[in-house]
C-alpha positions, 0 to 999 in steps of 0.5 A: 110754283106750278102744280101738275095732276098726278095721273087721274087721281085728283091729287095735284102735285107741285112740279118740283119734288123733293128727292130724299135718298140722302137723308140719314147718309149725306144729310143728317136728320136735322139737315133733312128737317131743313130741307123739307122746311125750305121746300114746303115754304117755297111751294114744294108739296111732293116728296119721294122716298123709298124703303131701300133708302138711304142711298146708297143702301146699307144695313145701317141706314136702310129705311132712315129717309122715311124715318126722317120724314116721319119724324119731320111730319110729326113734329110739324104736324103737317101730313095733310099738306104733304103728297108722300111717295114711297117704293117697294124694291125689286129683286137685286143681289145688293139689297139682301138686308132689306125685308130679309131679301124677300123681294118679289111683288107677291101679296105677302111682300107688298103687305110687308113693305107697306106696313113697315113703310107706314111704321117708319113715315109714321102715317096710316097712308101712303099718297103714292106707292110705287114699284122701285123696278121691274120684278123681271130682267129688263133694260133699266138704269140707263141701259138702252139695249134689250137682252131677253131672258128665256123661261124667266118668271115673275109675279103676274101684273094682274096679282100685283095690281090686285095686291095693291087694290086691297091697299087702296081700298083699305086706304093704306095707299092712295095711288099707285105707280111704277118706276124704271118700267118700259113701254110694254110693262107700263102699257100691259099694267094700264091695260089690265087695270082698265079692263079688270077695274083695278088701280091704274098707274098714276105716274111712272118715275124713270131717269130723264135728263139732258144725257139721257132722253130714252123716255121720249122714244116710247114712253112719252106718247104712252105718258101723254096719251094715257095720263101716266106722267113721268116723275123724273129722276136724276135730272141733273145726272148725278149732279154732272150737269151742274158742271162742277165735276168738270175738269176731273174736279171732285168737290169735297162731300160730293157724291162722286168724291164720296162714292167714286164707284157710282160713276154713271154719266162719267164716260169721255162722250158724256163729259164732252156732252156735259162741257157742251151744255155747261157752255151753252148755259154760260153763253146765255147767262144761265146757271147750267144746273137750272137750265138742265132742270128748266129743260125737263120742267118744259116736257109736256110729258112730265108730271114732276121733276125729282130734284135732290140736294145735300145744301140749302143753297143747292136746293133753293137754286134747284126749286127756283128752276120752276120759275125759269123758261128757257128761250126757243133759242136755248131749246133749239141749241140743247136739241143740236148738242142732243143730235150730235151726241144722243144719249152718250154711253154711261 
């Protein structure tokens, strides 16, 4: 397993991160324990969760992902071996059940969210604490175009950083990060942190995969120059880049079978691109899923690649992508497919 610097924090995280949003929904507690056991055995020391998980978030399962991780670390007595990343939810109508729908990034809300996550995780510190998505309206979640909202207000960045700084000073948070953020937002927060002596963002968790390479346009340079690397989520585009949904297939218990409304990456142009990538992988004797993950792993701006799995077989295959180096020929062919249909409609 390769290990990478988490920003300028001094922490070293595995290049493969285990995403746990299925824990408590698609995966039972026992299955979550088995996944984390395998991941740690294979060298993965980095686990990502959020206060809103399980996914899809509901009043019945909200917080279960953190609870499973906390129960596992307590049972295995391995807290000192694990780097845990969690997130505070941003505003959104679909999450009224989370902390009584109090979702700004004000000091009270951050204190409340951190405190509840610590209890669920059964720990006294969170290694990386992230803002799950911006409080302001902007183009996130695979939206490429930006539409400006006039006279919109949100918690000032310096206030947010100051609130997080209190937790860093108290030791309840070791490092901070953002997620679903834009170049403007990330640079503003980094600049404020540097000028005011506040904690700086150590990472940015955004979508990045063969179907959505928008991160390369403005954020890749920021990630490299500012030591604020990408934690890539949805590296297999909700599993579609595995090829298992081609031809309209919906395998039993798969995400699209269980949650058909979550249809991102299923437009005809996206499906055509998925087919092209699958053909490329098979022409070179590669597994399409592993090729997709290995491409993400190969990017200089990536700190860690957040994989998800519902079975141990999937998990083992996904972790093994850390050992796969794509040839120049395959990388060139990937770019050719991307150039012909860049960031197809989601």
